[in-house]
C-alpha atoms as a printed R data frame, in Angstrom:
   type eleno elety resid chain resno       x      y      z
1  ATOM     1    CA   MET     A     1  -1.185 -4.478 17.560
2  ATOM     2    CA   ASP     A     2   0.309 -7.690 15.504
3  ATOM     3    CA   VAL     A     3   1.255 -6.800 12.403
4  ATOM     4    CA   ALA     A     4   2.934 -3.669 14.324
5  ATOM     5    CA   LEU     A     5   4.956 -5.571 16.168
6  ATOM     6    CA   GLY     A     6   6.439 -7.264 13.728
7  ATOM     7    CA   ASN     A     7   7.411 -4.910 12.122
8  ATOM     8    CA   LYS     A     8   9.031 -3.432 15.610
9  ATOM     9    CA   ILE     A     9   6.825 -0.867 15.591
10 ATOM    10    CA   ASP     A    10   7.325  0.024 19.773
11 ATOM    11    CA   LEU     A    11   3.560  0.357 20.459
12 ATOM    12    CA   ASN     A    12   1.998  0.085 24.161
13 ATOM    13    CA   HIS     A    13  -0.384 -3.092 24.857
14 ATOM    14    CA   SER     A    14  -0.651 -3.556 29.146
15 ATOM    15    CA   CYS     A    15  -3.205 -6.081 28.936
16 ATOM    16    CA   GLY     A    16  -1.769 -8.280 26.320
17 ATOM    17    CA   GLY     A    17  -4.076 -7.614 23.196
18 ATOM    18    CA   MET     A    18  -7.595 -7.728 25.604
19 ATOM    19    CA   GLY     A    19  -8.694 -5.128 25.053
20 ATOM    20    CA   SER     A    20  -9.210 -3.887 28.849
21 ATOM    21    CA   CYS     A    21  -5.785 -1.348 29.170
22 ATOM    22    CA   THR     A    22  -7.252  0.858 25.925
23 ATOM    23    CA   THR     A    23  -3.174  2.015 25.660
24 ATOM    24    CA   CYS     A    24  -2.913  0.383 21.939
25 ATOM    25    CA   ARG     A    25  -5.078  3.069 21.395
26 ATOM    26    CA   VAL     A    26  -4.423  4.368 17.542
27 ATOM    27    CA   PHE     A    27  -6.200  6.714 15.119
28 ATOM    28    CA   VAL     A    28  -7.047  5.752 11.595
29 ATOM    29    CA   VAL     A    29  -6.167  8.201  8.743
30 ATOM    30    CA   LYS     A    30  -7.102  6.458  5.857
31 ATOM    31    CA   ALA     A    31  -8.690  3.066  5.145
32 ATOM    32    CA   PRO     A    32  -8.963  2.750  1.290
33 ATOM    33    CA   GLN     A    33 -10.992 -0.412  1.374
34 ATOM    34    CA   GLY     A    34 -13.544  1.237  4.666
35 ATOM    35    CA   GLU     A    35 -13.223 -0.024  8.517
36 ATOM    36    CA   PRO     A    36 -13.661 -2.932 10.380
37 ATOM    37    CA   PRO     A    37 -16.020 -3.443 12.388
38 ATOM    38    CA   LYS     A    38 -15.204 -2.598 16.274
39 ATOM    39    CA   THR     A    39 -15.754 -5.637 18.241
40 ATOM    40    CA   ALA     A    40 -18.172 -6.185 21.158
41 ATOM    41    CA   VAL     A    41 -14.666 -5.276 23.561
42 ATOM    42    CA   GLU     A    42 -13.788 -2.673 21.351
43 ATOM    43    CA   LYS     A    43 -17.120 -0.757 21.269
44 ATOM    44    CA   GLU     A    44 -17.625 -1.250 25.033
45 ATOM    45    CA   GLN     A    45 -14.111  0.900 25.633
46 ATOM    46    CA   VAL     A    46 -15.170  2.995 22.826
47 ATOM    47    CA   LYS     A    47 -18.528  4.474 24.348
48 ATOM    48    CA   GLU     A    48 -17.057  4.137 28.140
49 ATOM    49    CA   ARG     A    49 -14.043  7.027 26.937
50 ATOM    50    CA   ASN     A    50 -15.450  8.709 24.158
51 ATOM    51    CA   PHE     A    51 -12.939  7.581 21.972
52 ATOM    52    CA   LYS     A    52 -12.938  9.735 18.312
53 ATOM    53    CA   GLU     A    53 -14.713  8.328 15.258
54 ATOM    54    CA   ASN     A    54 -11.380  7.004 13.452
55 ATOM    55    CA   GLU     A    55  -9.942  6.103 17.354
56 ATOM    56    CA   ARG     A    56  -9.533  2.258 17.498
57 ATOM    57    CA   LEU     A    57  -7.519  0.033 19.544
58 ATOM    58    CA   ALA     A    58  -4.340 -1.558 17.724
59 ATOM    59    CA   CYS     A    59  -5.492 -5.168 19.086
60 ATOM    60    CA   GLN     A    60  -9.233 -5.147 18.116
61 ATOM    61    CA   LEU     A    61  -8.533 -4.032 14.823
62 ATOM    62    CA   ARG     A    62  -7.888 -5.877 11.632
63 ATOM    63    CA   PRO     A    63  -5.639 -4.102  9.097
64 ATOM    64    CA   THR     A    64  -6.934 -3.351  5.392
65 ATOM    65    CA   PRO     A    65  -4.802 -3.297  2.596
66 ATOM    66    CA   GLY     A    66  -3.534  0.783  2.128
67 ATOM    67    CA   MET     A    67  -4.482  1.387  5.508
68 ATOM    68    CA   VAL     A    68  -2.651  4.478  7.811
69 ATOM    69    CA   ILE     A    69  -3.014  4.961 11.371
70 ATOM    70    CA   TRP     A    70  -1.275  7.871 13.307
71 ATOM    71    CA   ILE     A    71  -0.103  5.971 16.473
72 ATOM    72    CA   PRO     A    72  -0.187  9.004 19.031
73 ATOM    73    CA   THR     A    73   2.774  9.550 21.970
């Protein structure tokens, strides 16, 4: 989330990065070095909301080199 906002990419984030609102939902399209593990907060939200395997919370996701994400509109 911080990377997107720092690069002036519009990304909803109602809870300010706490992982409670899920408005910063993104999809990992490509992760050459693999996706970082989900945080405990993210695991809880993913389970409750039936996220797809590549669906993540931007506020909990730490980008890795070459990672490509899709932000749904």
